[in-house]
MIKOLVO-592694 format. One record per residue (C-alpha): x, y, z. Coordinates in steps of 0.1 Angstrom, whole numbers, plus 5000, padded with zeros to 4 digits. Layout:
XYZ
...
This chain:
500050005000
501350354991
500350655012
500751025003
503051225025
502851595032
503451815002
503651524978
501951294954
502850974973
505450704972
505850665009
505450305022
502650275048
504850095073
507550355070
505750685068
504750725105
508150695122
509750885093
507351175097
507351155135
511151205135
510851515113
507951655132
509651605166
513251715157
513151925126
509952115118
510052345149
513052525133
512352445096
508552485094
505752735094
506852905126
510552925118
512452895086
516052865095
518452845066
515552915042
514552555045
511052425053
511152055058
507352035060
507152155024
509751925009
508351684985
508051334998
507751204962
511251054960
510350904927
509951254911
512951374931
512351744928
513751804963
516351514962
519251754967
517651904998
516951565013
520551475007
521551785027
519151685055
520751345055
524251485057
523451725085
521751455107
524451195099
527151445108
525451525141
525151895132
521351865134
519451885157
521752155172
523252115206
520752345223
517852125212
516751785225
518751505209
517051195196
518150855208
520850685188
518650415176
516250675163
519050845144
520250515130
516750415118
515950755103
519350785085
518850435070
515350505060
516050845044
519150715026
517150425013
514450655000
516950874982
518650574965
515350404956
514150724940
517350774921
517250424908
513650454898
514350774879
517150614861
514950324851
512150554840
514150804820
514650764783
517450524775
520850664766
520350684728
524050624722
527050544743
530650504734
532250164731
534550084760
538150014752
537549634755
534449654733
536449854707
539249604708
536949304703
534849484676
537749564653
538949204657
535549054649
535049294621
538449274604
540449014622
542949274635
544649264669
544749614683
545449694720
543750024729
545150014764
548750074753
550250414762
549250674737
546150484724
542550524735
541750704768
541050504799
537350434806
535750594836
534950344864
531650354883
531850124914
534249904894
532149884862
533550034830
530449994807
528050244822
526550434792
526250764810
529950754820
531250664785
531351014770
533551134742
535851424749
537851624724
541051444734
539451124722
538851234686
542351224673
543050894690
540150734673
541350854639
544850714647
543350394659
541350354627
544450414607
546350144626
543549894623
543349944585
547149934581
547149594598
544149464579
545349584545
549149654547
550449874519
553649664519
553649284515
553749114549
556648894557
556348534549
555648294578
558848144591
559747904618
563047954637
564347724663
567247794686
568747534709
570247604743
573647564728
573047844703
571248074728
573548034758
576947914745
577248074711
576947744694
578547554722
581447394702
583947434730
581447314756
580547014735
584246924733
584446934771
581446704773
583046454749
586246444770
584146344800
582046104780
578846294787
576146224761
573446464774
572846784755
573747134768
570947314786
570347674793
570247734831
568148034838
568748184873
566048374893
566448744899
568148814866
567048914831
568448724801
567848774764
565148564748
564748744714
566849014699
568949084669
572048974689
570548634698
568548544667
569948784641
568048804608
566648464614
564448594641
561048774638
561349084615
557749184609
555049294633
552249034638
551048734656
553748474666
553548134681
556148074708
557147714717
559847614742
560847304760
561747354796
561847194831
562647314866
564847244895
563747354930
564647274966
562347024985
559247214996
560247524975
558247704950
558247614913
560247854893
558148104874
559248214839
558248544825
558948654789
558549014780
560049364777
562849444801
561849694828
564849674851
567849464860
565649204876
562149224860
560349224827
556849334817
555548984810
553748914777
553848544787
554048404822
553748054836
555047824863
557547554854
556247254872
557946984849
560746804868
564346804854
564146464837
560646514822
560846854803
557546984790
556747174758
554947504765
553147684736
551748044735
550648304710
551848664713
551448974692
554849144686
555449494672
558849524657
561549594666
560949354695
563549264722
562149014746
563848874777
563548584801
563048654838
562848374864
560948454895
561348244927
560848424960
562248124980
565748244972
565348495001
565848205024
568948305044
570547955041
570447985003
571348355001
575148315000
575048024975
572648224953
574848534953
577948324945
576148134918
575048454901
578548594901
579948284884
577048204860
578948334830
581248034827
578747774840
578247464818
575047274825
573646944813
572146784844
572246834881
574146514886
576946644864
577446994876
580246924900
582146734873
581747004847
582247304871
584547184899
585447534911
581947694908
579847764939
577547484950
574047494934
572847144943
573146944975
574646604977
571346444968
570946654936
568346884950
568547244940
569447504966
567147744949
564647734920
565947754885
564647694849
566347454825
565647554788
566347304760
565147504730
562847784719
561047824686
559248124670
556848094642
555248384624
553948624615
550748424615
547448514600
544748254606
542248164579
539448284601
541048624604
541548644567
537948554561
536748854582
538349104558
537648914526
535549114502
536049444520
538249594494
536749644459
538749544428
541049804413
538749844383
535649884403
532850104390
531250364413
528250134417
530549854429
532250084452
528950194467
527949824472
531149734489
530950034512
527349964521
528149604530
531049714552
529049994569
526249754577
528649524595
530549804612
527449994622
525549684632
522249764613
520849824579
522250134562
520350344537
522350444506
521750814513
523650784546
526850704526
526450994500
529051204518
531550924520
531150844483
531551204473
534851224492
535950904475
535051054441
536951374448
540051184459
539850974427
539551294405
542551424424
544651124412
544350884441
544350514434
541150324440
542650144471
543850464486
540650664480
538550374493
540750334523
539850694533
536150604531
536750304553
538450514579
535450754578
533150454585
535350354615
535450704629
531650764625
529550784657
527650494642
530750274649
532250434680
528850454697
526150204703
523250394687
519650324696
517750564674
516350894688
515550984724
511750954720
510550694745
509350374729
508350044743
510649824723
514049824707
514249734671
515549394662
518949534652
519249734685
518349424705
520849214686
523549474693
522649494730
522749114733
526049084715
527749354736
526349204768
527548844761
530448894737
531549254743
531549294706
529449324674
526749074663
528048784641
526448684608
524048444624
522748704649
522548964622
520448734601
518148654630
517649034636
516949104599
514348824598
511849054616
510848794642
513648824668
511748734699
510448444720
511848114708
514148254682
515648494708
516148214733
517848004706
520248274699
521048334736
521847964740
524047964709
525948274720
526548134755
528047824739
530348024717
533948084728
533448454727
531248424759
534648404776
534848784773
531648824794
533048594821
536448774822
535049124821
531949094843
533748904871
536649154871
534449454872
531749314896
534449224922
536449534917
539549334910
541349644896
542049734932
544149414938
547649524943
546749884950
548249844985
550849564981
551849385013
554849495033
557849295020
559149245056
555849085067
555348885035
558648825018
557348564994
554648804979
555548864943
554048994910
553148634899
551348564932
549348894928
548448804892
547348454903
545248594931
543548834907
542848544883
541348304910
537948474913
537648504875
538348134871
535948054900
533248254882
534048064850
533547724867
530347844883
529047964850
530047664829
528747404854
525647614864
526447554901
524347674930
524648044936
525447984973
528747844962
529948204957
529948234995
530547875007
532247604987
534547304993
536647384962
538447674945
540347734913
544147754918
547447714900
550747594914
551647934929
548347974947
548447614960
551847684974
550648014990
547447855005
549247545016
547247314993
548547004975
550347104944
548347044912
549646824884
549447114859
550747464859
547347594848
544347694869
542247384879
539647294904
541147204937
539247044966
539247205000
539047065035
537447245065
540847305080
541947495049
539647775059
539047865023
536047835000
533948094982
534848444972
535248595006
538348395016
540148434983
543448624984
542248884960
539248984981
541248985013
543949184996
541749454981
540049515015
543349555034
546049815034
549049595029
549949545065
546649445081
543049385073
540649675073
537149565085
535549885075
536849865039
535849495039
532349575051
531849845025
533049604998
530749325010
527849565012
528449684976
529549374958
527549104975
524549284989
524249564963
523949824990
526350114989
526650275023
526150655026
529350855025
530850945059
530251295072
532851545061
534051615097
534151255109
537051165132
539650925119
538650555121
540150345148
541450605173
543750495201
541350375229
541950455266
543350105271
546250195250
547550115215
547849735219
544149635215
542149445189
540749615158
537249515171
537949715203
539150015183
535950015163
533849985194
535550305207
535050475174
531350395173
530750555207
530450865185
526750885177
527551035143
529450715133
527250445147
524350485122
526450355094
529150145112
526449935129
525749795094
529249795080
531549675108
529749335115
530249245078
533949335079
534549155112
532648845103
């Protein structure tokens, strides 16, 4: 039942109106009513229609004043704390419900800009081009709203964006239709002897003298950066052209008993000890059973990539001296097998104990192979037929451009919409431009049109339904973060895109590999995983914390969501489960049995593991701490937002610092500090709801 409040047209719940109005009448109207009008504010005349929201800004000020303890003033009777708490919660709820209702009732955003991820996926699905808009100097970063980066009202287009979109379109077309012939696909393999020992002829002679038949291996030490791909290591036989390359290498690892598996990162060098990893993985294969690892990476020439081995267990004091000595002598080190190191390197520092166990974790590389540049048949098919023949007539040019525009703009296109593009093409041709060059300018115009950069949904006139094309675009950008494919476009153009046909398309899209984008993006944004690592742990308290552990922690909830989604598991498993998704690094950190593979996989949990569900994952615990200790208030706010979808009201501007030193002294529990903090009536209203969540 809805009852009308004073000065309004309604929208006050019957079970809430009496205490709400009683509080205002008792504590507010005497100074802000017909008898007095302090601050030019009459609360009795404020609209209670929170749906309409004409006085929403004034109600927000009332909330702020009461929440801060500034109202009622000190010379007036103070309401009981439970009254304040109840009123603040009720008013805050009304304001938020009204705001949400107004957002739902307003005309939809008629067009919103593609996010960087959506742009990246769209140009790939349109032309088979790999373009990274997050690279420095490319497209501007998207504005986040509570972790989400696809809120239409936040995705505006500023003047600084415009030039970047023109440059992005130029890059995309250059890669799709290069003016120079792309380099032929080549496969280059380099053995450890070639990479590490300059061919290894002298070392092989030494092996022959000792009767050693094993091949030379490249011993990669942790904490140092060593060349993986450069003109000096691969010369002209290495990759020369930008493009997609397949990387294959055979490697194994040596580590001390109970130590971490070595982690190999391959990427651009950032310091003496680190690289910005394009490819990262744990080396779990034992020394005598090397494993072949295979990856695809996009390289822009000139490319100089380096190896970096990460193993934080080298900080063990017992291994420290041996580690430093080994590093200083690694230049002349010959390696084939741990059992033969003493024979081949009698004067070198010890790297293995008498049982052949490594003193610290290392990587053993046998060979590395690069193949590329690669262009898959699927990628070529995406751009097939886009360019007209060199002898194309104006009519053929118009047909080609319309076909491309309909795919790029995700709807039917009327010929008149392309008149300006075709006139520009014709002027360029009359000025002496070749067909390909003039047509390329038209393609760039299509890719910089608002019809491509924005998701356009007609005009702003309210209407009950989207068109079939608009619905198809919404669906594809929701589930695929990209444009509709041919099957979805055909369904939309059929004019009966609803009911059974719509359900059929949804099932097909969820089964498509592109649904991985939804899983990756939604879970990352929903759980605010961008905050992981914002406050890295103190190295003195957590010496084994490293970049790979942080990356693994950030990946765990995404993989957990993927498993939940793929298996359609009960929703309560998000909070309580007897399993998680972990790789070798996380298993080592959590104290779980090491998995057989270096990849993420489902791992069973026991009650004593004290893990299970999102709330006990390292990422969630990390993003709600400050790097040295947990922060129950931060954790409570995150829980309220991410799990219960209730954003607490902001703290008053003049609130005292959280967790002051209590009378008992500094050495008390966090719970006790919060209890002291909440003795302030201004704080209790919100903290009574936040703190229990953070402390649970």
